[in-house]
C-alpha positions as CSV (number, residue, x, y, z in Angstrom):
1,X,99.7,-65.0,252.2
2,X,100.5,-67.3,254.6
3,X,97.9,-70.7,255.2
4,X,95.5,-69.3,258.4
5,X,97.1,-71.4,261.1
6,X,95.2,-72.3,264.8
7,X,96.3,-69.1,266.7
8,X,97.2,-65.6,264.5
9,X,101.3,-65.1,265.4
10,X,102.3,-61.3,264.8
11,X,105.9,-60.5,265.2
12,X,108.0,-56.9,265.4
13,X,110.6,-56.1,262.7
14,X,112.7,-53.7,262.3
15,X,114.4,-54.4,259.0
16,X,114.2,-57.0,256.1
17,X,116.4,-59.5,257.8
18,X,114.0,-59.4,260.5
19,X,111.4,-60.1,258.1
20,X,112.5,-62.8,256.1
21,X,113.8,-64.8,259.5
22,X,109.8,-64.0,260.7
23,X,108.1,-65.4,257.7
24,X,110.4,-68.9,257.8
25,X,109.9,-69.2,261.4
26,X,106.1,-69.3,260.5
27,X,105.1,-65.8,261.2
28,X,101.5,-64.7,260.1
29,X,102.1,-61.2,260.3
30,X,104.5,-58.5,260.9
31,X,104.6,-55.2,262.9
32,X,106.6,-52.8,261.2
33,X,108.3,-50.3,263.6
34,X,111.7,-48.6,264.1
35,X,113.4,-46.8,267.4
36,X,112.6,-49.7,270.1
37,X,114.0,-47.6,272.6
38,X,110.8,-45.4,272.1
39,X,108.9,-48.8,272.0
40,X,108.1,-48.4,268.2
41,X,107.8,-45.4,266.3
42,X,106.7,-45.2,262.5
43,X,109.4,-46.9,260.0
44,X,110.7,-45.3,256.9
45,X,108.4,-45.4,253.4
46,X,112.5,-47.1,252.5
47,X,111.8,-49.4,255.3
48,X,108.2,-50.9,254.4
49,X,109.2,-50.9,250.5
50,X,112.4,-53.1,251.1
51,X,110.1,-55.5,253.6
52,X,106.9,-55.6,251.4
53,X,109.4,-56.7,248.0
54,X,111.0,-59.4,250.3
55,X,108.0,-61.1,252.2
56,X,104.1,-62.0,250.9
57,X,102.6,-61.7,254.8
58,X,101.0,-59.4,256.1
59,X,102.7,-56.3,257.8
60,X,101.1,-53.6,259.4
61,X,103.0,-50.2,260.0
62,X,103.3,-48.1,263.1
63,X,102.0,-44.7,263.0
64,X,103.7,-42.8,266.1
65,X,106.0,-40.0,266.0
66,X,107.1,-40.3,269.8
67,X,107.2,-42.3,272.6
68,X,104.4,-41.9,274.5
69,X,100.7,-41.7,274.0
70,X,99.9,-38.6,273.1
71,X,99.6,-37.8,268.8
72,X,101.0,-33.9,269.8
73,X,98.1,-31.8,268.8
74,X,97.0,-30.3,265.8
75,X,100.7,-30.6,264.2
76,X,101.3,-34.1,265.3
77,X,98.4,-35.7,263.6
78,X,99.5,-33.3,260.1
79,X,102.6,-35.2,260.0
80,X,101.1,-39.1,260.6
81,X,98.2,-38.0,258.1
82,X,101.1,-37.5,255.5
83,X,102.9,-40.1,257.1
84,X,99.9,-43.1,256.4
85,X,99.7,-41.1,252.8
86,X,102.5,-41.7,252.0
87,X,102.8,-45.4,253.8
88,X,99.6,-45.8,251.7
89,X,100.9,-44.7,248.2
90,X,104.1,-47.3,248.6
91,X,102.0,-50.0,248.7
92,X,100.7,-50.1,253.1
93,X,97.1,-51.3,253.6
94,X,97.3,-52.3,257.2
95,X,98.2,-50.1,260.0
96,X,98.6,-49.9,264.4
97,X,97.8,-46.7,266.2
98,X,96.5,-45.5,268.9
99,X,96.4,-42.1,271.2
100,X,94.9,-41.1,274.6
101,X,94.2,-37.7,275.9
102,X,95.0,-35.8,278.7
103,X,92.3,-37.6,281.0
104,X,93.3,-40.9,279.9
105,X,90.3,-41.7,277.4
106,X,91.0,-42.3,273.7
107,X,92.2,-39.3,271.9
108,X,88.9,-39.1,269.4
109,X,90.1,-36.3,267.5
110,X,93.2,-37.4,266.7
111,X,92.2,-41.0,266.1
112,X,89.4,-40.8,263.7
113,X,91.4,-37.8,262.3
114,X,93.9,-40.5,260.9
115,X,91.3,-43.6,260.7
116,X,89.8,-41.0,257.8
117,X,92.9,-40.7,255.8
118,X,93.4,-44.7,255.9
119,X,90.0,-45.3,253.8
120,X,89.0,-48.0,255.5
121,X,92.3,-50.1,255.9
122,X,92.5,-52.5,258.7
123,X,94.3,-51.0,261.6
124,X,95.1,-52.5,265.0
125,X,94.3,-50.1,268.5
126,X,97.9,-50.5,270.0
127,X,98.8,-51.1,273.9
128,X,97.8,-47.4,274.6
129,X,94.8,-49.5,276.1
130,X,96.6,-50.6,278.7
131,X,97.0,-47.4,280.0
132,X,93.8,-46.1,279.7
133,X,91.2,-45.3,282.3
134,X,88.4,-47.0,281.5
135,X,89.3,-50.0,279.2
136,X,85.6,-50.4,278.5
137,X,84.6,-47.1,277.9
138,X,87.5,-46.9,275.0
139,X,86.5,-49.7,273.7
140,X,82.7,-48.8,273.0
141,X,84.0,-44.8,272.1
142,X,85.8,-46.7,269.2
143,X,83.4,-48.8,268.2
144,X,82.5,-47.8,265.5
145,X,85.3,-46.6,263.8
146,X,86.0,-48.2,260.2
147,X,88.8,-50.5,259.5
148,X,89.2,-51.1,263.9
149,X,89.9,-55.1,263.9
150,X,92.5,-55.3,267.0
151,X,93.4,-54.5,270.0
152,X,97.7,-55.3,271.1
153,X,97.6,-55.7,275.0
154,X,98.7,-57.5,277.9
155,X,95.4,-56.8,279.9
156,X,97.6,-54.2,282.3
157,X,100.4,-51.7,281.6
158,X,103.0,-53.9,284.0
159,X,102.8,-56.8,281.2
160,X,100.3,-60.4,280.5
161,X,101.6,-61.5,284.2
162,X,99.6,-58.6,285.7
163,X,96.9,-59.0,282.8
164,X,95.9,-61.9,282.7
165,X,92.0,-62.4,284.7
166,X,91.3,-59.0,282.1
167,X,92.5,-60.4,278.9
168,X,89.8,-63.8,280.0
169,X,87.5,-61.1,280.8
170,X,87.4,-59.5,277.6
171,X,87.6,-62.5,275.4
172,X,84.7,-63.8,277.3
173,X,82.9,-60.7,276.3
174,X,84.0,-61.1,272.6
175,X,80.8,-60.3,270.4
176,X,79.6,-57.5,272.7
177,X,79.7,-54.0,271.5
178,X,82.9,-53.0,271.3
179,X,84.2,-56.2,272.3
180,X,84.2,-57.6,268.4
181,X,88.2,-56.5,267.5
182,X,90.2,-59.2,267.9
183,X,92.2,-59.2,271.2
184,X,96.4,-59.6,269.9
185,X,97.9,-60.0,273.3
186,X,101.7,-58.7,273.8
187,X,103.6,-56.8,276.4
188,X,105.8,-59.5,278.4
189,X,104.4,-62.8,276.5
190,X,106.3,-66.0,277.3
191,X,105.3,-69.4,276.2
192,X,104.5,-70.3,279.6
193,X,101.2,-68.1,279.4
194,X,100.2,-69.7,275.9
195,X,98.5,-72.3,277.4
196,X,96.3,-70.8,280.0
197,X,95.4,-67.9,277.2
198,X,94.5,-70.2,274.5
199,X,92.8,-72.2,276.9
200,X,90.4,-68.7,277.9
201,X,90.0,-68.3,273.5
202,X,92.9,-65.8,273.1
203,X,94.2,-66.7,269.7
204,X,96.1,-63.9,268.4
205,X,99.5,-63.2,270.0
206,X,102.9,-60.7,269.1
207,X,106.0,-61.2,270.1
208,X,109.1,-58.9,269.9
209,X,111.9,-59.4,272.4
210,X,110.7,-63.0,272.9
211,X,111.8,-63.5,268.7
212,X,115.6,-62.4,269.5
213,X,117.5,-64.1,271.7
214,X,120.2,-61.5,271.4
215,X,117.8,-59.1,272.5
216,X,116.9,-56.0,270.8
217,X,120.2,-55.2,269.5
218,X,120.4,-58.4,267.3
219,X,117.9,-60.2,264.6
220,X,114.9,-61.9,264.6
221,X,115.5,-66.0,265.2
222,X,113.4,-67.2,262.7
223,X,114.0,-71.2,265.4
224,X,112.8,-68.7,267.9
225,X,109.9,-67.9,265.8
226,X,109.0,-71.1,264.8
227,X,109.1,-72.2,268.4
228,X,106.5,-69.9,269.1
229,X,104.3,-71.1,265.6
230,X,105.2,-75.0,267.1
231,X,103.4,-73.7,270.7
232,X,100.4,-71.8,268.9
233,X,99.7,-75.0,266.5
234,X,99.7,-77.4,269.4
């Protein structure tokens, strides 16, 4: 694993080329997904295995089968449990997931069943929290689930620009019930956000498009990642 930096930098990777460039630029961790047109779905086991063989930093595998924040009912959850098992058999030991019910609360039945199949692996609850009806209630409902160690959030469904105050307020509550998991800031994140977020105590950052000067049709740039690494280490 890479040496711990002043803040954690996680980069979205779609393939081996992305992963190698992100590690070269100084990423601490990768989020592995496919199909960014749907905001990131579960990659194939073969993609995970190829990336795992190519880099030695931490990998978090997305567990999400379709666009939106619904788990897909019993059939969808069955498939997610199966996929998670296949990923674990291939060596995956960190994951990303998050599902809401029709009322805008956490889909506890789905999340609990999937997490039970992870056997204590660490996982992130992703930006579904930004669409939740009550962020505080969601955190408290999920507080006792094993392995939950991070929330990926912009503080707002509209992105970091609109979520800065919420992120700062939640950072100030770190350690309270429901607020023990690390806040990983992502969703419209820009370099100019970093100083204020760091001053507010935020210490984990997630980038996708910001690592790709050519857009999602192009690969991760090691130079772009290195620019973020330098900013976070300043």
